[in-house]
N, C-alpha and C positions, 0 to 999 in steps of 0.2 A: 506455177502461180504470177513468176511479174507481168508477165506472157494478161495474164485473165487482170489486175490491176491495172496498168495500163487502160486495156482498153476501157474497165471503168470512168479510168480517173480521166479519161476522154469526155464520157458521154454522159455523165455523171448530174449534171445541172438539168438537161433535157432529155432523163432520160424513161418519166413520166410522157413527158408530150410524144417522143419517139414507142412508148408503149401503145397511146393513143391508137397513133398514126397506124400503126403496125398492125396489129390486132384489129381497126375500127372501133376502137371502144370494145371489145368483148370482156377485153381479162379482167377488166371491171366487175361483170358477172359471177366471171369465176373468183373472183378472190372472194367477193358478197356470197356464194356460194359455201364457199372452202371453210372463209372465219364462220356464219351462220349456223348450217347446217354440218360438218366436222369438229371445227373447232368447238366450236360452244359456249366461249365462253361461259363465266360461272363466279357464283364470290365465290369467296376465299380459293382461291387461284392464283399459281404463277407458270406464269409464260416464259419463254424463251423464245427470241424468233434470230438465230442464224442468218446471215447475209438474206438481211434486214433491207439493202439498197438504199432506195428513198423512202420507207417507213409505213406502205403506203395501207400493209395488213396488218403493221400497229397499229395503225389509226383508225385499219376500221375492228380493231380488239375492245377498241377505247371504246369507239362510240358505242360496244353492244353491251360493253360496262355500264355507258352512266343509264344509256336507253331502262335497260335491271335492274337499274341501283344498284349493280354490288357492291361490295365491301372488299377489303380485305387480299386487296387485291396485287399482284407482284408483276412488274412484267419490263424486259432484262431488253434492249434494242441491241443485235450488233451486228457487225459486221468487218472484214477481218479491211475495207479499204476505205481511209482514215474518210476522201471527198464525196464516199455512198451517207456516211452517218452525217456527214456536216449536213446532207440535203438529206435528211430525215430530220434531222434534231432541230433546220428549219423550219420544216414540214410541221413541228408540232408547237413552237412555239408562236405560229401565227395560226392557228387552232384551235378553234374556241370547246373542244373538245380535250386540250393537255391540263393536266393541269387539274383531274377531276375527283373530285373528296373520296376520299376509301380506293386510293387506287399511286402503289409509287409507282413511276416511272423514271428506268436508268436508261444508258447507252453506253456500249464498251465498245472498246476496239478489238474486235479477239474471232480468229481463228479456229473454225468451223474446227479444223482437225485438229485445235490444240486449245479443245477446252480446258478452262485451269480445271487445277484439282479442287478451291471449294468450292464446285458446285455439280460438284459428285450428289446422287441422286438430290436432289436441291429441287428440279419441276416436277410439277404438274404436268407441262406438256413443254413438246420441240417441239417449234412452229417451223416449217423453211418454202419459200413458197421459189420455182425456177431459181434454187441455186445450187443447188444438188449439182447441177450439170454442170457449176465453175470450178467443183474441186477435184482437182485432182489428185485426191487420194480415196477416192468414194466410200474403202474401204475405209478408213480410219478414221474421218470424217462420220459412219452411219453409227462405228465404237461410241466416240466420241456425244453425239446425239442422246443411244440408253445410258452414258453412264452418267447424264445429266437431268434423270430421271427417280422419281421417287415407287417405289413399287405401286401396279396400279398408272402406272403413268402410261403417258402418250401421246406419242410419234405423227406430230402431222407433214406430212410432205405434197405438195399441189407441182406438179412438174409434166410438161409432157412425153410423148407417147410417140413411135414410129408412127407411121399413119397406114391405118391395112387397105381400105380403101384403093385397088390400084388406081382405077381413077380419079378420086381426090388427091392423091397423089402425088399422079403428074403434076395435078394443079396445081397445088403449090412446091411442088417442087420451082417452079417455072413461078411462081410466084414472091420465092426465099431466095432464088439465085437471083431473079431479073430486078427486082424490085425493092425492095428491104434494101441493098446496099444503097443503092443509088437515092435511095430514101431516106436514110441516113446524112449521107452525105449533103442531101438538102436541108434538112433539119436540125442536127447537130453539127457537119462537117467533119463527119469522119465516113468515108468509106468501109473501110480493113475492120473499122471493129464491131460497122455488124457484120457485116460476111465473116467475123468469129461469131458470134450470138447465130449467126444462123442453123452456124459446123455444131 
C-alpha cells in the first residue's frame, strides 16, 4: 500500500493530463459511458466513489444529476491518498457543477479495504473507476464494497482487462512498455510511477 501511495503522491497534480496523453483522450469517452449508461444517476440516490482520484468520475455524476434536475442526492468522494483527494476537492471548487441544489457532496480520506462501519448498508451505488487494480487485497476491498450497499444496491466498476487479440496485445505491450513510462517522465517527471501504473 505504501508503494501505491508514493506513486499517486508523485503523479497527483498531472494525473488528468497523463490520462489524456496515455489514452489519447479515450478515457473520457469510457467514463462518460460508465456514468450515463452504467451508473445512471437519478434522484434520491446516494453514491460512494472509492479510489476517486482526481474526482473526474464524481464530477460527471454531478453533471448528470444537474442535467436531470435531480434532488435529494448524496455523493461521498473518497480516496486513500490525501494528495489525490485534494486534487479532487480543488477540481470541484473550480467547477460550475459543484454545489448544485439538492445534492450533498462530501470528501473523505478512506481506505477502500477498511470502509467505516457507519457506512454499512448506506449507499445505493458503489463506484470505482480504475482503482481496483491498485488495491493490495482485492477480496477484502470487494467485501467492503458490498457491505456499504443497501438491499438492491449496485456495484459499478470500470477497469482494464487483458488484451485478448494477439496482434493488438503485441502493439499494446510495445506502447505500454516503451511509450507510457518515458511520456510520464516528460509530462509528470516520474518514469517509475508510470511503469508501475502500466504493470
